[in-house]
C-alpha positions, 0 to 999 in steps of 0.5 A: 500500500502506498503511503498516503499524501499529506493533502489526503491526510489533511482532507480526511482530518478537516472533514472529520472535524466539520471544518473547511480546508483553507489555503493557509492551512495547507501551506502550513501543514506542508511547511511543518512536514518539511521542517520535521523531515529535515529536523529544522526549526520553523516560526509560523504566523497563522491568523485566526480562522486558519485552522492551525491546530490541524495544520500542525497535528496532521503532519506531526501524526503522519511523521510517526515520531513522538511529538510534544505540544506545549500551549499557553492556555488551558482552553487550548490544551482541553480543545486539543485533548478533548476535541482535535486529537480524538477526531484527527486520530480516528480520521487518520487511522484508516489511512495511516493504519495505526492509531497514535496515542495521546496524553496530557501532562502537567506539573505535579501540583496540578494533580491530587496527592493521595498521601496529602489528602488522606494523611493530612498536610503538615501544618503550622500549629496555628493553622489547624486547617485539616481538623475540618476533615474531622467534623461530621458536617464542616461548615467552612467553605474550605472544609466542604472543598476538602471533603468534596476532593476526598469523595472525588478522589474515589471517582476520578481517573486523572486526579487533574484539578481541571477535571474537578467541577465545580472547582475549589479555591487555591487554598483548598487545593494546596491542602491536597497537592504537592510540588515536585520538591515536596513529593516523597517519591513513588517508591517511598510513598504508601500511595505510590502505586495509585499516584495520579501524577505518576500515572500521568507520566506513565501515560505520557511515556507510552504516548505518541503525542504529549500535550503540556503547557509552556511552564512545564516545558520551561521547567523541563528545559531549565531545571535539568531533571527531565519531566517530559519524555524524550521527543523528536519534535516540539510544537509550541502553540501560542508561541508569543507567550513563551518568553513570558512563561519561561521568564516566570518559571526562572523568577525567584521570590523571597518574602518574610512570610515565606521565610517564616513558614520555612522556619516553623516547618523545620524548627521541630526537625533539627536541633535548637541551635540550627533552628535558632540560627534560621530564626535569627536570620529570618528576623534580620531579613524581615527588618530589612524588608519592612523598609523596602521601597518598590523598584530595581536594585542595581546594586544590593544594599549593604543591609540587604546583602548581610541579611541575605548572606545570613539567610543563605548560610542558616538555610544551608545549615538547616538543609544539611541537618534535615538530611541527617536527622530523623525523629521517630516521634513525629507522625508521618515524619517523611512527609513533614521533613520533605515539605520543610526541606522543600521550603528551606531549599527554596529560601537557600537557592533564592538567597544564594542566587541574589548574593552571587550577583550575576550580571544576567539577573535583575533584582527588585523589590515589590510591595503589595498593600495586602501581602507586604514587600517581596524581593524578586530576581529574574533573568535579564534575558531568556534568549540564551537559555532557550537557544541552548536548551530548546533548539538542540536535538529536536525540530521545533515548530513555533506558531501563533496568530502574532509572531510577525511584529513590524512586518518580520519575525526578527523581533520575536526570533531574537527573544527566543534566542534565534538570530535573524533568518539566514545568519551563518554560523555553527552555533546559530540554530537555522530557522525559517519564518512563514506567514500563511495569512488569514482566511479573513478579508481584513480591509473589507471586514474591519477599520482601524481608527486612530483618534489623532485629534486627542491629546497625548495621554499622560502617565496619570490623570483623567482624560476628559477628551478620551472619555467623550470620544469613548462615549460617542463611539460606544453610542454609535456602535449601539453597545457591542464594545470590548474595551481594552485598557492599559490599567485596571484603574483606567478600566474602572474610571471608564466604566464608572463614567459611561455608566453615568452617561449611557443606557448600555450595560457596562460589564467590568472585569473583576466584578464577576468571573471572566467566564461569566463576564464573557458569556454575558457580553456575548449574549447581549449585543447592547452590552459592553465589556471593559477590562485589562490584560487578560481580555487583550488575549482571552476573548473569542466572541464572533458575531454582532456582540463584538463590533467595536474594540477600543484600546485606550492607549498604546500598552507600553510597559510601565517606565518603572517596570524593573525587568522591562526597563533593565532589558531596555537599558541592556539593549542600549548599552549593547548599541541597540535601540532599547525602546524599539527592542523592548517597549515597542515590541511588547506593545506591538504584541499586545496590540496585535492580540487585542486587535485580533479580538474583532474579526473571529469569523468570515461574517464579522465586521467592525472597528478597532479604535485606538484612542492614542494619537501616537499611533498616527503621529509618532515615528514608531507608529508605523511599526505598531500599525504594521504589526496589526491585521491589515484593516482599512485605516482612517483618522477621520472620527466622523467616518468611524462613527458613520461606519459603526452606526451602519454596522449597528443598523445592519445587525439590528436589521438581521435581528441581532 
């Protein structure tokens, strides 16, 4: 029997999911197959509606080697495992003469820990949370959640937190899960044979396709202890998020509360002298943190340096003592010890990292009204890390609707550790960039309107002219508005102002769960939804409920953002343009994601309105506009209002 061709396989898969074959999808599938065959790397920009999941699944399944697919969002992981993969595997089975196996794999803390659930979590004396289990009818929400998880443990096959509905609070889940550092290990644990996390890892080892998340991919790459099974092909979907997620995993944090918990956990397990040493160091650290002001620390202040060295040395003593002493009088001593060890090791590693003072690390203080001060450390760049750990020994396919910024892939490529396409050199991973376009006719379906006449937004303060413009646009659109704001304060101010001016319902992020807000927004065309960062990327509302997307200003990072400003300065010191490489790239990515909320289906029409004249007037405006879909462009406010009114009238005529 002859081997089926890629077009045959793609046609079978598209038919099975009830989709429509699109030229961009065919181009993408061919390019993915070529990259996998010659073990090269590929960046693919695939616009909304291309069907990019099948564009990479079909060639990956046809290749026959093990594939890891990493995504940023839970929604896409579920879509792949519950919908796309089952249908695609069944559709390809008659042609491939095999049925590839697939599995989902997450970090250990995403799975219920039976030991923790049945034996109880090691607790501080003052917390006493697990006595909720002892009550016949616990009244607290936490107690009810814990009992529900215990019942669920007998029914679930996965133990995966995301399969528990309705969900439970983070606090409740923390009582029934462990991190990889806290885990006793399957061979030492009484519940090792039934462990959900171990079963998930075993399923992954036996699977042809493993679906995971960016964070676990980062842990696998950074920490040197392999979590993912060996694989020949890595596909990173939602790849515009990868640098941010890897940075998050590589960021360390120390807070007085965290250090004090480590002291309490370890105090009963080591001798008094060692315990007192950590207690004294913790008190010294807490005194320094009481005076901490938010901002970057280009040099470590002397008092903080001494406090961290004391903390590092005392934590090392405790780690050493925990490894050599055992107390048989402590019930379930191994679990207690393992949790204490994990907490103290974290304190030690972060304190040591900061005192070592690497030029590649950025250190800063943060202060929260509720949680107090924290000390954070993050890598100046993750590009070298990714180049070394991600792009060796396997073919890597990175895809997203937004990878081309300012018209090319070089900005995103550089952030991933890839040199400009075609750069010669043995140590430079060779890669290709491909834009397969979108099935949507952006110039006919959407308008990009820039309010050129408005005053340039200042750092703070009210923008009366912007509020007037916002109200006029929403009124012309008949509601139907997704408002994307650069800060929560701006979103709240706009919601308050428009609730006083217009009859349209204004939903505000934070007043209800995101899922409920989006459902309400989609259900009523007259409704508007205002919010901040997660709305720029997380909303998929095709049809007449979203015909106006408003951005209040260009979403540059805050000038006082320690990590972004450090990265910008580093580029400038290297002779580059720090503003364009860091701030403008960050803004372009968010704006491209935000503008992508407008056209989600072939019948969608509407306006993206940017209420920041810099997009029209500033030198970098053309770079930002080149990063957006190819909408028809205008700065004429009357044209924008007339178009919105016409789109609103057409939707009402259709009864929507």
